[in-house]
Residue frames as a rotation matrix with the C-alpha (Angstrom) as fourth column:
MET 1
-0.479 -0.875 -0.066 96.53
-0.826 0.424 0.372 92.66
-0.298 0.233 -0.926 85.66
ASN 2
0.262 0.427 -0.866 95.79
-0.744 0.660 0.101 89.55
0.614 0.618 0.490 83.75
VAL 3
0.809 0.069 0.583 95.59
-0.440 0.729 0.525 86.28
-0.389 -0.681 0.620 85.54
GLY 4
0.743 -0.594 0.310 99.08
0.663 0.719 -0.210 84.67
-0.098 0.362 0.927 85.27
GLN 5
0.386 -0.578 0.720 100.88
0.286 -0.667 -0.688 87.96
0.877 0.471 -0.092 84.71
LYS 6
0.535 -0.246 -0.808 103.25
0.825 -0.051 0.562 88.85
-0.180 -0.968 0.176 87.49
THR 7
0.858 -0.365 0.363 104.89
-0.249 -0.911 -0.328 92.13
0.450 0.191 -0.872 88.26
LEU 8
-0.153 -0.987 -0.052 108.45
-0.208 0.083 -0.975 92.52
0.966 -0.138 -0.218 89.50
LEU 9
-0.348 -0.001 0.937 107.11
-0.917 -0.205 -0.341 92.80
0.193 -0.979 0.070 93.12
ASP 10
0.749 0.649 0.133 105.46
-0.662 0.734 0.150 89.42
0.000 -0.200 0.980 92.71
ILE 11
0.757 -0.480 -0.443 108.65
0.046 0.716 -0.697 87.83
0.652 0.507 0.564 91.67
LEU 12
-0.208 -0.872 0.444 111.23
-0.372 -0.349 -0.860 89.49
0.905 -0.344 -0.251 94.03
PRO 13
-0.230 0.084 -0.969 111.74
0.817 0.559 -0.145 87.82
0.529 -0.825 -0.197 97.47
LYS 14
0.690 0.653 0.312 109.93
0.339 -0.673 0.657 90.19
0.639 -0.348 -0.686 100.01
GLU 15
0.811 -0.425 -0.403 112.93
0.363 -0.175 0.915 90.34
-0.459 -0.888 0.012 102.35
SER 16
-0.043 -0.852 0.522 115.32
0.999 -0.032 0.030 91.50
-0.009 0.523 0.852 99.45
PRO 17
-0.447 -0.268 -0.854 116.62
0.322 -0.938 0.126 95.11
-0.835 -0.219 0.505 99.23
GLU 18
-0.990 0.065 0.122 115.31
0.103 -0.247 0.964 95.20
0.093 0.967 0.238 95.66
PHE 19
-0.231 0.953 -0.194 111.80
0.853 0.294 0.431 94.45
0.468 -0.066 -0.881 96.84
THR 20
0.076 0.173 -0.982 111.93
0.838 -0.545 -0.031 97.15
-0.541 -0.820 -0.186 99.45
ALA 21
-0.700 -0.346 -0.624 113.25
0.027 -0.887 0.461 99.85
-0.713 0.306 0.631 96.90
MET 22
-0.855 0.477 0.204 110.69
0.277 0.088 0.957 98.74
0.439 0.874 -0.207 94.17
ASP 23
-0.064 0.898 -0.435 107.87
0.966 0.165 0.199 98.80
0.250 -0.407 -0.878 96.68
ALA 24
-0.062 -0.046 -0.997 108.84
0.650 -0.760 -0.006 102.25
-0.757 -0.649 0.077 97.87
LEU 25
-0.941 -0.254 -0.225 109.13
-0.049 -0.556 0.830 103.59
-0.336 0.792 0.510 94.35
THR 26
-0.829 0.559 -0.015 105.85
0.169 0.277 0.946 102.22
0.533 0.781 -0.324 93.22
ARG 27
-0.442 0.682 -0.583 103.65
0.880 0.203 -0.430 102.64
-0.175 -0.703 -0.690 96.28
ASN 28
0.248 0.697 -0.673 100.84
0.487 -0.690 -0.536 105.18
-0.838 -0.194 -0.511 95.66
LYS 29
-0.451 -0.436 -0.779 102.04
-0.492 -0.607 0.624 105.66
-0.745 0.665 0.059 92.17
ARG 30
0.649 0.687 -0.326 100.45
-0.662 0.299 -0.687 104.76
-0.375 0.662 0.649 88.81
LYS 31
0.616 -0.391 0.684 101.83
0.329 0.917 0.228 101.81
-0.716 0.085 0.693 86.96
HIS 32
0.516 -0.374 0.771 103.20
0.842 0.056 -0.537 103.56
0.157 0.926 0.343 83.85
PHE 33
0.309 -0.479 -0.822 106.03
0.165 -0.824 0.542 106.22
-0.937 -0.303 -0.176 83.55
CYS 34
0.943 0.090 0.321 106.44
0.334 -0.233 -0.913 108.11
-0.007 0.968 -0.250 80.38
PRO 35
0.102 -0.995 -0.013 110.17
0.911 0.089 0.403 108.47
-0.399 -0.053 0.915 79.32
ALA 36
-0.123 -0.079 0.989 109.31
0.716 -0.697 0.033 111.61
0.687 0.713 0.142 77.27
CYS 37
0.190 0.374 0.908 107.56
-0.169 -0.898 0.406 113.74
0.967 -0.230 -0.108 79.95
LYS 38
-0.741 -0.608 -0.285 108.76
0.102 0.318 -0.943 111.88
0.664 -0.727 -0.174 83.09
GLN 39
-0.377 0.731 0.569 105.28
-0.908 -0.414 -0.070 111.55
0.185 -0.543 0.819 84.47
HIS 40
-0.906 0.311 0.286 103.46
0.222 0.926 -0.305 108.61
-0.360 -0.213 -0.908 86.04
TYR 41
-0.394 0.862 -0.319 100.03
-0.917 -0.394 0.065 108.04
-0.070 0.318 0.945 84.44
ASP 42
-0.153 0.527 0.836 97.22
-0.095 0.834 -0.543 105.49
-0.984 -0.163 -0.077 84.16
PRO 43
-0.970 -0.202 0.138 96.95
0.090 0.230 0.969 103.91
-0.227 0.952 -0.204 80.75
THR 44
-0.482 0.835 -0.266 93.77
-0.862 -0.399 0.312 104.49
0.155 0.380 0.912 78.79
PHE 45
0.449 0.627 -0.637 92.96
-0.483 0.770 0.418 100.81
0.752 0.120 0.648 78.93
PRO 46
0.593 -0.179 0.785 93.50
-0.797 0.009 0.604 98.81
-0.115 -0.984 -0.137 82.13
THR 47
0.413 -0.456 0.788 95.09
0.110 0.884 0.454 95.79
-0.904 -0.100 0.415 80.49
LYS 48
-0.559 -0.687 -0.464 97.46
-0.489 -0.178 0.854 95.36
-0.669 0.705 -0.237 77.54
ASP 49
-0.748 0.334 0.574 95.08
0.567 0.770 0.293 92.80
-0.344 0.544 -0.765 76.04
LEU 50
0.399 0.913 -0.086 92.16
0.721 -0.371 -0.586 95.41
-0.566 0.172 -0.806 75.85
ALA 51
0.231 -0.307 -0.923 94.43
-0.359 -0.909 0.212 98.08
-0.904 0.282 -0.320 74.53
MET 52
-0.797 -0.604 0.001 95.70
-0.239 0.316 0.918 95.76
-0.555 0.731 -0.397 71.73
SER 53
-0.606 0.630 0.486 92.21
0.766 0.627 0.143 94.61
-0.214 0.459 -0.862 70.76
GLN 54
0.410 0.910 0.055 90.21
0.903 -0.397 -0.163 97.86
-0.127 0.116 -0.985 71.16
GLY 55
0.372 -0.286 -0.883 92.67
0.232 -0.892 0.387 100.83
-0.899 -0.349 -0.265 71.33
VAL 56
0.976 -0.217 0.018 94.18
-0.090 -0.479 -0.873 103.09
0.198 0.851 -0.487 68.74
SER 57
0.331 -0.921 -0.207 97.97
0.460 0.349 -0.817 103.14
0.824 0.175 0.539 68.19
SER 58
-0.271 -0.506 0.819 98.58
-0.519 -0.640 -0.566 105.58
0.811 -0.579 -0.089 71.15
ASN 59
0.583 0.497 0.643 96.65
-0.808 0.274 0.521 103.39
0.083 -0.823 0.562 73.52
LYS 60
0.929 -0.304 -0.213 98.75
0.266 0.946 -0.187 100.39
0.258 0.117 0.959 72.44
GLU 61
0.093 -0.950 0.298 102.11
0.089 -0.290 -0.953 102.39
0.992 0.115 0.058 72.69
GLN 62
0.365 0.069 0.928 101.26
-0.845 -0.394 0.362 103.10
0.391 -0.917 -0.085 76.34
TRP 63
0.862 0.072 0.501 101.69
-0.314 0.853 0.417 99.30
-0.397 -0.517 0.758 76.94
LEU 64
0.817 -0.555 0.153 104.54
0.522 0.602 -0.604 98.79
0.243 0.574 0.782 74.51
SER 65
-0.079 -0.930 0.360 106.99
0.567 -0.339 -0.750 101.70
0.820 0.145 0.554 74.95
GLY 66
-0.240 0.076 -0.968 105.51
0.943 -0.218 -0.251 103.53
-0.230 -0.973 -0.019 77.98
ILE 67
-0.961 -0.216 0.171 105.10
0.265 -0.892 0.366 106.63
0.073 0.397 0.915 75.96
CYS 68
-0.619 0.728 -0.294 101.90
0.405 -0.025 -0.914 108.33
-0.673 -0.685 -0.279 77.30
SER 69
0.466 0.812 -0.351 100.50
0.117 -0.450 -0.885 110.40
-0.877 0.372 -0.305 74.36
ASP 70
0.642 -0.145 0.753 100.90
0.765 0.061 -0.641 111.33
0.047 0.988 0.150 70.68
LYS 71
0.894 -0.316 0.317 102.40
-0.322 -0.946 -0.035 114.64
0.311 -0.071 -0.948 71.89
CYS 72
0.521 -0.687 0.506 105.03
-0.549 0.184 0.815 112.79
-0.653 -0.703 -0.281 73.85
TRP 73
0.464 -0.284 0.839 105.74
0.647 0.755 -0.103 110.46
-0.605 0.591 0.534 70.96
ASP 74
0.801 -0.052 0.597 106.33
0.500 -0.491 -0.713 113.42
0.330 0.870 -0.367 68.70
ASP 75
0.789 -0.507 0.347 108.50
-0.594 -0.773 0.222 115.31
0.156 -0.381 -0.911 71.14
TYR 76
0.443 -0.580 0.683 110.50
-0.405 0.550 0.730 112.19
-0.800 -0.601 0.009 72.25
LEU 77
-0.034 -0.420 0.907 110.94
0.512 0.772 0.377 110.43
-0.859 0.477 0.188 68.89
GLY 78
-0.256 -0.087 -0.963 110.15
-0.391 -0.901 0.186 113.22
-0.884 0.424 0.196 66.53
């Protein structure tokens, strides 16, 4: 995560039910969830900035849409 960028868990009050639910859902899981194949995955690049500056289109899409691969892009959006 880049300095200055916050996740939902950073913003939510720790005593809130939303924090508890989000923490339970994301603990021990990867950061990204593909809406096409419904799998959690690690993006190719660890940060959005690196993906945008060095990656190909599928690497960038991981950070923009959450879709994990070209195959899922084709299957999901056709």
